[in-house]
PyMOL Python script that loads the backbone (N, CA, C, O; Angstrom):
from pymol import cmd

cmd.read_pdbstr("""\
ATOM      1  N   UNK A   1       1.010  -1.071   0.029  1.00  0.00           N
ATOM      2  CA  UNK A   1       0.332  -0.082  -0.251  1.00  0.00           C
ATOM      3  C   UNK A   1       0.609   1.020  -0.086  1.00  0.00           C
ATOM      4  O   UNK A   1       0.824   1.164   1.117  1.00  0.00           O
ATOM      5  N   UNK A   2       0.761   2.097  -0.709  1.00  0.00           N
ATOM      6  CA  UNK A   2       1.573   3.126  -0.909  1.00  0.00           C
ATOM      7  C   UNK A   2       0.814   4.668  -0.274  1.00  0.00           C
ATOM      8  O   UNK A   2      -0.359   4.993  -0.458  1.00  0.00           O
ATOM      9  N   UNK A   3       1.761   5.379   0.426  1.00  0.00           N
ATOM     10  CA  UNK A   3       0.754   6.503   0.781  1.00  0.00           C
ATOM     11  C   UNK A   3       0.815   7.457  -0.147  1.00  0.00           C
ATOM     12  O   UNK A   3       1.527   7.591  -1.142  1.00  0.00           O
ATOM     13  N   UNK A   4      -0.271   8.282   0.453  1.00  0.00           N
ATOM     14  CA  UNK A   4      -0.800   9.571  -0.172  1.00  0.00           C
ATOM     15  C   UNK A   4       0.399  10.490  -0.137  1.00  0.00           C
ATOM     16  O   UNK A   4       1.087  10.725   0.856  1.00  0.00           O
ATOM     17  N   UNK A   5       0.580  11.052  -1.539  1.00  0.00           N
ATOM     18  CA  UNK A   5       1.216  12.454  -1.456  1.00  0.00           C
ATOM     19  C   UNK A   5       0.678  13.197  -0.363  1.00  0.00           C
ATOM     20  O   UNK A   5      -0.494  13.181   0.011  1.00  0.00           O
ATOM     21  N   UNK A   6       2.102  14.179   0.366  1.00  0.00           N
ATOM     22  CA  UNK A   6       1.777  15.106   1.026  1.00  0.00           C
ATOM     23  C   UNK A   6       2.152  16.119   0.888  1.00  0.00           C
ATOM     24  O   UNK A   6       3.267  15.943   0.398  1.00  0.00           O
ATOM     25  N   UNK A   7       1.954  17.400   1.006  1.00  0.00           N
ATOM     26  CA  UNK A   7       2.967  19.189   1.058  1.00  0.00           C
ATOM     27  C   UNK A   7       3.070  19.487   2.287  1.00  0.00           C
ATOM     28  O   UNK A   7       2.302  19.004   3.120  1.00  0.00           O
ATOM     29  N   UNK A   8       3.934  20.243   2.566  1.00  0.00           N
ATOM     30  CA  UNK A   8       4.412  20.477   3.912  1.00  0.00           C
ATOM     31  C   UNK A   8       4.104  22.302   4.060  1.00  0.00           C
ATOM     32  O   UNK A   8       4.895  23.123   3.597  1.00  0.00           O
ATOM     33  N   UNK A   9       3.143  22.591   4.603  1.00  0.00           N
ATOM     34  CA  UNK A   9       3.278  24.112   4.582  1.00  0.00           C
ATOM     35  C   UNK A   9       2.396  24.543   5.672  1.00  0.00           C
ATOM     36  O   UNK A   9       1.308  24.288   6.188  1.00  0.00           O
ATOM     37  N   UNK A  10       3.834  25.652   5.803  1.00  0.00           N
ATOM     38  CA  UNK A  10       3.539  25.861   7.908  1.00  0.00           C
ATOM     39  C   UNK A  10       3.785  24.897   8.474  1.00  0.00           C
ATOM     40  O   UNK A  10       2.934  24.582   9.305  1.00  0.00           O
ATOM     41  N   UNK A  11       4.513  24.340   8.396  1.00  0.00           N
ATOM     42  CA  UNK A  11       4.567  22.784   9.483  1.00  0.00           C
ATOM     43  C   UNK A  11       3.043  21.912   9.382  1.00  0.00           C
ATOM     44  O   UNK A  11       2.856  20.998  10.184  1.00  0.00           O
ATOM     45  N   UNK A  12       2.180  22.191   8.544  1.00  0.00           N
ATOM     46  CA  UNK A  12       0.970  21.602   8.378  1.00  0.00           C
ATOM     47  C   UNK A  12       1.517  20.530   7.249  1.00  0.00           C
ATOM     48  O   UNK A  12       2.460  20.611   6.462  1.00  0.00           O
ATOM     49  N   UNK A  13       0.561  19.512   7.485  1.00  0.00           N
ATOM     50  CA  UNK A  13       0.796  18.574   6.048  1.00  0.00           C
ATOM     51  C   UNK A  13      -0.418  18.512   5.345  1.00  0.00           C
ATOM     52  O   UNK A  13      -1.470  18.899   5.854  1.00  0.00           O
ATOM     53  N   UNK A  14      -0.346  18.052   4.211  1.00  0.00           N
ATOM     54  CA  UNK A  14      -1.496  18.279   3.643  1.00  0.00           C
ATOM     55  C   UNK A  14      -1.905  17.543   2.436  1.00  0.00           C
ATOM     56  O   UNK A  14      -1.084  17.628   1.523  1.00  0.00           O
ATOM     57  N   UNK A  15      -2.894  16.885   2.203  1.00  0.00           N
ATOM     58  CA  UNK A  15      -2.762  15.942   1.245  1.00  0.00           C
ATOM     59  C   UNK A  15      -2.912  16.434  -0.262  1.00  0.00           C
ATOM     60  O   UNK A  15      -3.730  17.294  -0.587  1.00  0.00           O
ATOM     61  N   UNK A  16      -1.999  15.773  -1.197  1.00  0.00           N
ATOM     62  CA  UNK A  16      -2.318  16.470  -2.556  1.00  0.00           C
ATOM     63  C   UNK A  16      -3.525  16.324  -3.049  1.00  0.00           C
ATOM     64  O   UNK A  16      -3.977  17.358  -3.541  1.00  0.00           O
ATOM     65  N   UNK A  17      -4.212  15.388  -3.089  1.00  0.00           N
ATOM     66  CA  UNK A  17      -5.535  14.993  -3.636  1.00  0.00           C
ATOM     67  C   UNK A  17      -6.430  16.358  -3.037  1.00  0.00           C
ATOM     68  O   UNK A  17      -7.339  16.927  -3.641  1.00  0.00           O
ATOM     69  N   UNK A  18      -5.789  16.766  -1.407  1.00  0.00           N
ATOM     70  CA  UNK A  18      -7.132  17.508  -0.831  1.00  0.00           C
ATOM     71  C   UNK A  18      -6.657  19.206  -1.264  1.00  0.00           C
ATOM     72  O   UNK A  18      -6.912  20.181  -0.557  1.00  0.00           O
ATOM     73  N   UNK A  19      -6.053  19.239  -2.348  1.00  0.00           N
ATOM     74  CA  UNK A  19      -5.850  20.717  -2.872  1.00  0.00           C
ATOM     75  C   UNK A  19      -6.258  20.890  -3.447  1.00  0.00           C
ATOM     76  O   UNK A  19      -6.276  19.964  -4.258  1.00  0.00           O
ATOM     77  N   UNK A  20      -7.075  22.098  -3.871  1.00  0.00           N
ATOM     78  CA  UNK A  20      -7.633  23.197  -4.863  1.00  0.00           C
ATOM     79  C   UNK A  20      -6.776  22.565  -6.172  1.00  0.00           C
ATOM     80  O   UNK A  20      -5.646  22.088  -6.274  1.00  0.00           O
ATOM     81  N   UNK A  21      -7.969  22.821  -7.202  1.00  0.00           N
ATOM     82  CA  UNK A  21      -6.926  22.984  -8.186  1.00  0.00           C
ATOM     83  C   UNK A  21      -5.869  23.680  -8.656  1.00  0.00           C
ATOM     84  O   UNK A  21      -4.887  23.191  -9.213  1.00  0.00           O
ATOM     85  N   UNK A  22      -6.046  24.693  -8.458  1.00  0.00           N
ATOM     86  CA  UNK A  22      -4.548  26.251  -8.581  1.00  0.00           C
ATOM     87  C   UNK A  22      -3.993  25.710  -7.589  1.00  0.00           C
ATOM     88  O   UNK A  22      -3.070  26.507  -7.421  1.00  0.00           O
ATOM     89  N   UNK A  23      -3.819  24.610  -6.466  1.00  0.00           N
ATOM     90  CA  UNK A  23      -2.722  24.378  -5.731  1.00  0.00           C
ATOM     91  C   UNK A  23      -2.098  23.070  -6.354  1.00  0.00           C
ATOM     92  O   UNK A  23      -0.867  23.073  -6.376  1.00  0.00           O
ATOM     93  N   UNK A  24      -2.533  22.293  -6.708  1.00  0.00           N
ATOM     94  CA  UNK A  24      -2.626  21.553  -7.312  1.00  0.00           C
ATOM     95  C   UNK A  24      -1.366  21.477  -8.584  1.00  0.00           C
ATOM     96  O   UNK A  24      -0.335  20.803  -8.610  1.00  0.00           O
ATOM     97  N   UNK A  25      -1.879  22.376  -9.507  1.00  0.00           N
ATOM     98  CA  UNK A  25      -0.864  23.076 -10.363  1.00  0.00           C
ATOM     99  C   UNK A  25       0.403  23.979 -10.021  1.00  0.00           C
ATOM    100  O   UNK A  25       1.525  24.018 -10.525  1.00  0.00           O
ATOM    101  N   UNK A  26       0.089  24.358  -9.465  1.00  0.00           N
ATOM    102  CA  UNK A  26       1.383  25.379  -8.414  1.00  0.00           C
ATOM    103  C   UNK A  26       2.428  24.153  -7.785  1.00  0.00           C
ATOM    104  O   UNK A  26       3.640  24.188  -8.000  1.00  0.00           O
ATOM    105  N   UNK A  27       1.818  23.150  -7.039  1.00  0.00           N
ATOM    106  CA  UNK A  27       2.798  22.426  -6.426  1.00  0.00           C
ATOM    107  C   UNK A  27       3.430  21.567  -7.631  1.00  0.00           C
ATOM    108  O   UNK A  27       4.611  21.294  -7.415  1.00  0.00           O
ATOM    109  N   UNK A  28       2.967  21.119  -8.744  1.00  0.00           N
ATOM    110  CA  UNK A  28       3.330  20.505  -9.904  1.00  0.00           C
ATOM    111  C   UNK A  28       4.497  21.318 -10.468  1.00  0.00           C
ATOM    112  O   UNK A  28       5.596  20.874 -10.799  1.00  0.00           O
ATOM    113  N   UNK A  29       3.808  23.370 -10.553  1.00  0.00           N
ATOM    114  CA  UNK A  29       4.982  23.800 -10.950  1.00  0.00           C
ATOM    115  C   UNK A  29       6.767  23.550  -9.667  1.00  0.00           C
ATOM    116  O   UNK A  29       7.795  22.887  -9.805  1.00  0.00           O
ATOM    117  N   UNK A  30       6.360  24.295  -8.798  1.00  0.00           N
ATOM    118  CA  UNK A  30       7.360  23.866  -8.225  1.00  0.00           C
ATOM    119  C   UNK A  30       8.225  22.547  -8.473  1.00  0.00           C
ATOM    120  O   UNK A  30       9.450  22.475  -8.568  1.00  0.00           O
ATOM    121  N   UNK A  31       7.106  21.331  -8.569  1.00  0.00           N
ATOM    122  CA  UNK A  31       8.208  20.177  -8.635  1.00  0.00           C
ATOM    123  C   UNK A  31       8.911  19.830  -9.804  1.00  0.00           C
ATOM    124  O   UNK A  31       9.876  19.092 -10.001  1.00  0.00           O
ATOM    125  N   UNK A  32       8.085  20.654 -10.664  1.00  0.00           N
ATOM    126  CA  UNK A  32       8.976  20.612 -11.960  1.00  0.00           C
ATOM    127  C   UNK A  32      10.698  21.814 -12.006  1.00  0.00           C
ATOM    128  O   UNK A  32      11.816  21.452 -12.373  1.00  0.00           O
ATOM    129  N   UNK A  33      10.411  22.771 -11.658  1.00  0.00           N
ATOM    130  CA  UNK A  33      11.175  23.806 -11.542  1.00  0.00           C
ATOM    131  C   UNK A  33      12.030  22.756 -10.155  1.00  0.00           C
ATOM    132  O   UNK A  33      13.189  22.573 -10.525  1.00  0.00           O
ATOM    133  N   UNK A  34      11.852  22.269  -9.164  1.00  0.00           N
ATOM    134  CA  UNK A  34      13.134  21.718  -8.693  1.00  0.00           C
ATOM    135  C   UNK A  34      13.655  20.405  -9.317  1.00  0.00           C
ATOM    136  O   UNK A  34      14.859  20.176  -9.202  1.00  0.00           O
ATOM    137  N   UNK A  35      13.043  19.713  -9.824  1.00  0.00           N
ATOM    138  CA  UNK A  35      14.009  18.949 -11.478  1.00  0.00           C
ATOM    139  C   UNK A  35      14.640  19.009 -11.627  1.00  0.00           C
ATOM    140  O   UNK A  35      15.665  18.359 -11.417  1.00  0.00           O
ATOM    141  N   UNK A  36      14.062  20.965 -12.705  1.00  0.00           N
ATOM    142  CA  UNK A  36      15.045  21.361 -13.734  1.00  0.00           C
ATOM    143  C   UNK A  36      16.781  21.599 -12.696  1.00  0.00           C
ATOM    144  O   UNK A  36      17.957  21.342 -12.954  1.00  0.00           O
ATOM    145  N   UNK A  37      16.081  22.187 -11.547  1.00  0.00           N
ATOM    146  CA  UNK A  37      17.332  23.069 -10.722  1.00  0.00           C
ATOM    147  C   UNK A  37      18.334  21.872 -10.735  1.00  0.00           C
ATOM    148  O   UNK A  37      19.500  22.147 -11.021  1.00  0.00           O
ATOM    149  N   UNK A  38      18.058  20.752 -10.495  1.00  0.00           N
ATOM    150  CA  UNK A  38      18.196  19.534  -9.756  1.00  0.00           C
ATOM    151  C   UNK A  38      19.386  19.372 -11.180  1.00  0.00           C
ATOM    152  O   UNK A  38      20.615  19.431 -11.138  1.00  0.00           O
ATOM    153  N   UNK A  39      18.675  19.201 -12.112  1.00  0.00           N
ATOM    154  CA  UNK A  39      19.253  19.094 -13.780  1.00  0.00           C
ATOM    155  C   UNK A  39      20.473  19.927 -13.830  1.00  0.00           C
ATOM    156  O   UNK A  39      21.579  19.391 -13.762  1.00  0.00           O
ATOM    157  N   UNK A  40      20.351  21.063 -13.931  1.00  0.00           N
ATOM    158  CA  UNK A  40      20.718  22.361 -14.117  1.00  0.00           C
ATOM    159  C   UNK A  40      22.746  22.224 -13.766  1.00  0.00           C
ATOM    160  O   UNK A  40      23.752  22.231 -14.475  1.00  0.00           O
ATOM    161  N   UNK A  41      22.341  22.075 -11.728  1.00  0.00           N
ATOM    162  CA  UNK A  41      23.366  22.165 -11.221  1.00  0.00           C
ATOM    163  C   UNK A  41      24.204  20.703 -11.514  1.00  0.00           C
ATOM    164  O   UNK A  41      25.315  20.411 -11.071  1.00  0.00           O
ATOM    165  N   UNK A  42      23.476  20.016 -12.248  1.00  0.00           N
ATOM    166  CA  UNK A  42      24.369  18.666 -12.500  1.00  0.00           C
ATOM    167  C   UNK A  42      25.230  18.797 -13.737  1.00  0.00           C
ATOM    168  O   UNK A  42      26.357  18.326 -13.889  1.00  0.00           O
ATOM    169  N   UNK A  43      24.425  19.608 -14.712  1.00  0.00           N
ATOM    170  CA  UNK A  43      25.320  20.136 -16.121  1.00  0.00           C
ATOM    171  C   UNK A  43      25.681  21.439 -15.906  1.00  0.00           C
ATOM    172  O   UNK A  43      25.863  22.025 -16.974  1.00  0.00           O
ATOM    173  N   UNK A  44      25.841  22.061 -15.017  1.00  0.00           N
ATOM    174  CA  UNK A  44      27.444  23.136 -14.498  1.00  0.00           C
ATOM    175  C   UNK A  44      28.132  22.122 -13.823  1.00  0.00           C
ATOM    176  O   UNK A  44      29.351  22.260 -13.920  1.00  0.00           O
ATOM    177  N   UNK A  45      27.738  21.054 -13.107  1.00  0.00           N
ATOM    178  CA  UNK A  45      29.437  20.366 -12.400  1.00  0.00           C
ATOM    179  C   UNK A  45      29.531  19.870 -13.517  1.00  0.00           C
ATOM    180  O   UNK A  45      30.578  20.463 -13.776  1.00  0.00           O
ATOM    181  N   UNK A  46      29.318  19.207 -14.543  1.00  0.00           N
ATOM    182  CA  UNK A  46      30.064  18.797 -15.755  1.00  0.00           C
ATOM    183  C   UNK A  46      30.765  20.274 -16.545  1.00  0.00           C
ATOM    184  O   UNK A  46      31.887  20.319 -17.051  1.00  0.00           O
ATOM    185  N   UNK A  47      30.164  20.961 -16.507  1.00  0.00           N
ATOM    186  CA  UNK A  47      30.810  22.093 -17.543  1.00  0.00           C
ATOM    187  C   UNK A  47      31.741  22.521 -16.727  1.00  0.00           C
ATOM    188  O   UNK A  47      32.789  22.858 -17.278  1.00  0.00           O
ATOM    189  N   UNK A  48      31.677  22.634 -15.324  1.00  0.00           N
ATOM    190  CA  UNK A  48      32.846  23.143 -14.267  1.00  0.00           C
ATOM    191  C   UNK A  48      34.160  22.223 -14.405  1.00  0.00           C
ATOM    192  O   UNK A  48      35.332  22.439 -14.098  1.00  0.00           O
ATOM    193  N   UNK A  49      33.489  21.068 -15.010  1.00  0.00           N
ATOM    194  CA  UNK A  49      34.864  20.144 -14.341  1.00  0.00           C
ATOM    195  C   UNK A  49      35.549  19.462 -16.516  1.00  0.00           C
ATOM    196  O   UNK A  49      36.488  18.842 -17.014  1.00  0.00           O
ATOM    197  N   UNK A  50      34.159  20.223 -17.010  1.00  0.00           N
ATOM    198  CA  UNK A  50      34.757  20.045 -18.669  1.00  0.00           C
ATOM    199  C   UNK A  50      36.122  21.369 -18.833  1.00  0.00           C
ATOM    200  O   UNK A  50      37.236  21.158 -19.311  1.00  0.00           O
ATOM    201  N   UNK A  51      35.580  22.790 -18.249  1.00  0.00           N
ATOM    202  CA  UNK A  51      36.272  24.061 -17.577  1.00  0.00           C
ATOM    203  C   UNK A  51      37.728  23.960 -17.710  1.00  0.00           C
ATOM    204  O   UNK A  51      38.570  24.387 -18.499  1.00  0.00           O
ATOM    205  N   UNK A  52      37.715  23.095 -16.439  1.00  0.00           N
ATOM    206  CA  UNK A  52      38.900  22.959 -15.885  1.00  0.00           C
ATOM    207  C   UNK A  52      39.910  21.884 -16.715  1.00  0.00           C
ATOM    208  O   UNK A  52      41.121  22.043 -16.568  1.00  0.00           O
ATOM    209  N   UNK A  53      39.541  21.057 -17.374  1.00  0.00           N
ATOM    210  CA  UNK A  53      40.462  19.592 -18.342  1.00  0.00           C
ATOM    211  C   UNK A  53      40.634  21.148 -19.318  1.00  0.00           C
ATOM    212  O   UNK A  53      41.696  21.764 -19.235  1.00  0.00           O
ATOM    213  N   UNK A  54      40.118  21.386 -19.724  1.00  0.00           N
ATOM    214  CA  UNK A  54      40.644  22.651 -21.067  1.00  0.00           C
ATOM    215  C   UNK A  54      41.145  24.019 -20.684  1.00  0.00           C
ATOM    216  O   UNK A  54      40.753  24.884 -21.467  1.00  0.00           O
ATOM    217  N   UNK A  55      41.661  24.319 -20.014  1.00  0.00           N
ATOM    218  CA  UNK A  55      41.907  25.277 -19.219  1.00  0.00           C
ATOM    219  C   UNK A  55      43.499  24.889 -18.446  1.00  0.00           C
ATOM    220  O   UNK A  55      44.318  25.753 -18.132  1.00  0.00           O
ATOM    221  N   UNK A  56      43.685  23.417 -18.245  1.00  0.00           N
ATOM    222  CA  UNK A  56      44.919  22.708 -17.489  1.00  0.00           C
ATOM    223  C   UNK A  56      45.391  22.615 -19.379  1.00  0.00           C
ATOM    224  O   UNK A  56      46.413  23.291 -19.497  1.00  0.00           O
ATOM    225  N   UNK A  57      45.107  22.210 -20.332  1.00  0.00           N
ATOM    226  CA  UNK A  57      45.443  21.855 -21.377  1.00  0.00           C
ATOM    227  C   UNK A  57      46.087  23.234 -21.972  1.00  0.00           C
ATOM    228  O   UNK A  57      47.231  23.431 -22.381  1.00  0.00           O
ATOM    229  N   UNK A  58      45.101  24.022 -21.894  1.00  0.00           N
ATOM    230  CA  UNK A  58      45.661  25.453 -22.585  1.00  0.00           C
ATOM    231  C   UNK A  58      47.135  26.316 -22.039  1.00  0.00           C
ATOM    232  O   UNK A  58      48.117  26.892 -22.509  1.00  0.00           O
ATOM    233  N   UNK A  59      46.527  25.958 -20.744  1.00  0.00           N
ATOM    234  CA  UNK A  59      47.843  26.660 -20.209  1.00  0.00           C
ATOM    235  C   UNK A  59      49.550  25.543 -19.978  1.00  0.00           C
ATOM    236  O   UNK A  59      50.645  25.970 -19.613  1.00  0.00           O
ATOM    237  N   UNK A  60      49.228  24.291 -20.297  1.00  0.00           N
ATOM    238  CA  UNK A  60      50.273  23.418 -20.812  1.00  0.00           C
ATOM    239  C   UNK A  60      50.560  23.727 -22.762  1.00  0.00           C
ATOM    240  O   UNK A  60      51.338  24.002 -23.675  1.00  0.00           O
ATOM    241  N   UNK A  61      49.766  23.533 -22.507  1.00  0.00           N
ATOM    242  CA  UNK A  61      49.954  24.094 -24.422  1.00  0.00           C
ATOM    243  C   UNK A  61      50.011  25.559 -24.813  1.00  0.00           C
ATOM    244  O   UNK A  61      49.968  26.018 -25.955  1.00  0.00           O
ATOM    245  N   UNK A  62      50.121  26.252 -23.588  1.00  0.00           N
ATOM    246  CA  UNK A  62      51.207  28.202 -24.003  1.00  0.00           C
ATOM    247  C   UNK A  62      52.572  27.242 -22.984  1.00  0.00           C
ATOM    248  O   UNK A  62      53.300  26.543 -23.688  1.00  0.00           O
ATOM    249  N   UNK A  63      52.692  27.236 -22.365  1.00  0.00           N
ATOM    250  CA  UNK A  63      54.013  26.445 -22.041  1.00  0.00           C
ATOM    251  C   UNK A  63      54.887  26.313 -22.667  1.00  0.00           C
ATOM    252  O   UNK A  63      55.991  26.847 -22.564  1.00  0.00           O
ATOM    253  N   UNK A  64      54.300  25.162 -23.830  1.00  0.00           N
ATOM    254  CA  UNK A  64      55.562  24.352 -24.730  1.00  0.00           C
ATOM    255  C   UNK A  64      55.653  25.585 -25.410  1.00  0.00           C
ATOM    256  O   UNK A  64      56.821  25.944 -25.562  1.00  0.00           O
ATOM    257  N   UNK A  65      54.742  26.404 -25.900  1.00  0.00           N
ATOM    258  CA  UNK A  65      54.989  27.669 -27.425  1.00  0.00           C
ATOM    259  C   UNK A  65      55.646  28.927 -26.376  1.00  0.00           C
ATOM    260  O   UNK A  65      55.987  30.002 -26.869  1.00  0.00           O
ATOM    261  N   UNK A  66      55.717  28.780 -25.563  1.00  0.00           N
ATOM    262  CA  UNK A  66      56.402  29.413 -24.782  1.00  0.00           C
ATOM    263  C   UNK A  66      58.057  28.977 -24.806  1.00  0.00           C
ATOM    264  O   UNK A  66      58.991  29.607 -25.303  1.00  0.00           O
ATOM    265  N   UNK A  67      58.072  27.898 -24.213  1.00  0.00           N
ATOM    266  CA  UNK A  67      59.384  27.134 -24.215  1.00  0.00           C
ATOM    267  C   UNK A  67      60.461  26.847 -25.550  1.00  0.00           C
ATOM    268  O   UNK A  67      61.691  26.821 -25.612  1.00  0.00           O
ATOM    269  N   UNK A  68      59.110  26.598 -26.830  1.00  0.00           N
ATOM    270  CA  UNK A  68      59.562  27.049 -28.441  1.00  0.00           C
ATOM    271  C   UNK A  68      60.579  28.109 -28.046  1.00  0.00           C
ATOM    272  O   UNK A  68      61.753  28.177 -27.682  1.00  0.00           O
ATOM    273  N   UNK A  69      59.546  28.900 -28.300  1.00  0.00           N
ATOM    274  CA  UNK A  69      60.121  30.190 -28.496  1.00  0.00           C
ATOM    275  C   UNK A  69      61.021  30.712 -27.465  1.00  0.00           C
ATOM    276  O   UNK A  69      61.128  31.934 -27.565  1.00  0.00           O
ATOM    277  N   UNK A  70      61.539  30.328 -26.741  1.00  0.00           N
ATOM    278  CA  UNK A  70      62.480  30.618 -25.875  1.00  0.00           C
ATOM    279  C   UNK A  70      64.059  29.622 -26.227  1.00  0.00           C
ATOM    280  O   UNK A  70      65.233  29.980 -26.132  1.00  0.00           O
ATOM    281  N   UNK A  71      63.517  28.406 -26.613  1.00  0.00           N
ATOM    282  CA  UNK A  71      64.683  28.178 -27.001  1.00  0.00           C
ATOM    283  C   UNK A  71      64.857  28.307 -28.689  1.00  0.00           C
ATOM    284  O   UNK A  71      64.895  27.177 -29.175  1.00  0.00           O
ATOM    285  N   UNK A  72      64.927  28.959 -29.310  1.00  0.00           N
ATOM    286  CA  UNK A  72      64.811  29.606 -30.658  1.00  0.00           C
ATOM    287  C   UNK A  72      65.735  30.536 -30.686  1.00  0.00           C
ATOM    288  O   UNK A  72      65.508  31.349 -29.789  1.00  0.00           O
ATOM    289  N   UNK A  73      67.196  30.950 -31.634  1.00  0.00           N
ATOM    290  CA  UNK A  73      68.018  31.642 -31.328  1.00  0.00           C
ATOM    291  C   UNK A  73      67.222  32.314 -32.220  1.00  0.00           C
ATOM    292  O   UNK A  73      66.502  31.839 -33.099  1.00  0.00           O
ATOM    293  N   UNK A  74      67.530  34.160 -31.738  1.00  0.00           N
ATOM    294  CA  UNK A  74      66.938  35.149 -31.811  1.00  0.00           C
ATOM    295  C   UNK A  74      68.045  35.772 -32.783  1.00  0.00           C
ATOM    296  O   UNK A  74      69.213  35.514 -32.492  1.00  0.00           O
ATOM    297  N   UNK A  75      67.774  36.651 -34.026  1.00  0.00           N
ATOM    298  CA  UNK A  75      68.445  37.227 -34.975  1.00  0.00           C
ATOM    299  C   UNK A  75      70.048  37.965 -34.297  1.00  0.00           C
ATOM    300  O   UNK A  75      71.056  37.894 -35.000  1.00  0.00           O
ATOM    301  N   UNK A  76      70.098  38.534 -33.125  1.00  0.00           N
ATOM    302  CA  UNK A  76      70.717  39.259 -32.453  1.00  0.00           C
ATOM    303  C   UNK A  76      71.696  37.956 -32.482  1.00  0.00           C
ATOM    304  O   UNK A  76      72.605  38.013 -33.311  1.00  0.00           O
ATOM    305  N   UNK A  77      71.626  36.990 -31.811  1.00  0.00           N
ATOM    306  CA  UNK A  77      72.420  36.277 -31.138  1.00  0.00           C
ATOM    307  C   UNK A  77      73.491  35.283 -32.507  1.00  0.00           C
ATOM    308  O   UNK A  77      74.695  35.028 -32.482  1.00  0.00           O
ATOM    309  N   UNK A  78      72.531  34.964 -33.475  1.00  0.00           N
ATOM    310  CA  UNK A  78      72.780  34.203 -34.547  1.00  0.00           C
ATOM    311  C   UNK A  78      73.946  35.278 -35.229  1.00  0.00           C
ATOM    312  O   UNK A  78      74.924  34.714 -35.719  1.00  0.00           O
ATOM    313  N   UNK A  79      73.917  36.707 -35.292  1.00  0.00           N
ATOM    314  CA  UNK A  79      74.527  37.632 -35.782  1.00  0.00           C
ATOM    315  C   UNK A  79      75.934  36.952 -35.114  1.00  0.00           C
ATOM    316  O   UNK A  79      76.872  36.397 -35.686  1.00  0.00           O
ATOM    317  N   UNK A  80      75.732  37.186 -33.853  1.00  0.00           N
ATOM    318  CA  UNK A  80      76.398  37.212 -32.681  1.00  0.00           C
ATOM    319  C   UNK A  80      77.298  36.286 -32.744  1.00  0.00           C
ATOM    320  O   UNK A  80      78.422  36.736 -32.517  1.00  0.00           O
ATOM    321  N   UNK A  81      77.256  34.831 -33.025  1.00  0.00           N
ATOM    322  CA  UNK A  81      77.589  33.742 -33.556  1.00  0.00           C
ATOM    323  C   UNK A  81      78.472  33.496 -34.390  1.00  0.00           C
ATOM    324  O   UNK A  81      79.446  32.758 -34.237  1.00  0.00           O
ATOM    325  N   UNK A  82      78.105  34.245 -35.529  1.00  0.00           N
ATOM    326  CA  UNK A  82      78.536  33.923 -36.211  1.00  0.00           C
ATOM    327  C   UNK A  82      79.930  35.383 -36.388  1.00  0.00           C
ATOM    328  O   UNK A  82      80.794  34.698 -36.934  1.00  0.00           O
ATOM    329  N   UNK A  83      80.324  36.253 -36.313  1.00  0.00           N
ATOM    330  CA  UNK A  83      80.639  37.297 -35.760  1.00  0.00           C
ATOM    331  C   UNK A  83      80.424  38.519 -36.356  1.00  0.00           C
ATOM    332  O   UNK A  83      81.148  39.515 -36.341  1.00  0.00           O
ATOM    333  N   UNK A  84      79.087  38.299 -37.018  1.00  0.00           N
ATOM    334  CA  UNK A  84      79.495  40.019 -37.270  1.00  0.00           C
ATOM    335  C   UNK A  84      79.096  41.059 -36.307  1.00  0.00           C
ATOM    336  O   UNK A  84      78.814  40.519 -35.237  1.00  0.00           O
ATOM    337  N   UNK A  85      78.983  42.138 -36.271  1.00  0.00           N
ATOM    338  CA  UNK A  85      78.952  42.962 -35.224  1.00  0.00           C
ATOM    339  C   UNK A  85      77.982  44.167 -36.153  1.00  0.00           C
ATOM    340  O   UNK A  85      78.072  45.347 -35.814  1.00  0.00           O
ATOM    341  N   UNK A  86      77.198  43.826 -37.163  1.00  0.00           N
ATOM    342  CA  UNK A  86      76.852  44.913 -37.875  1.00  0.00           C
ATOM    343  C   UNK A  86      75.001  44.614 -37.338  1.00  0.00           C
ATOM    344  O   UNK A  86      74.115  45.376 -37.724  1.00  0.00           O
TER     345      UNK A  86
END
""", "prot")
cmd.dss("prot")
cmd.show_as("cartoon", "prot")
cmd.util.cbc("prot")
cmd.orient("prot")
């Protein structure tokens, strides 16, 4: 045997079946919004985790580019190696 759905309003339990049509409609809206809120929070957790992965990948890629740039000799260094002072 299943229990009848109840809502709690000001510490008083009311059976959903005893609510007016408007109250049941508003209750349904609230339940739907709570479900949507939970779903959006779930999706936001996924987005935050993905953002972290992509940010770390971007930082690592930027470090690699910076290291490659620093390892390349500049034109001044190349001229000094050849003994040219121009």
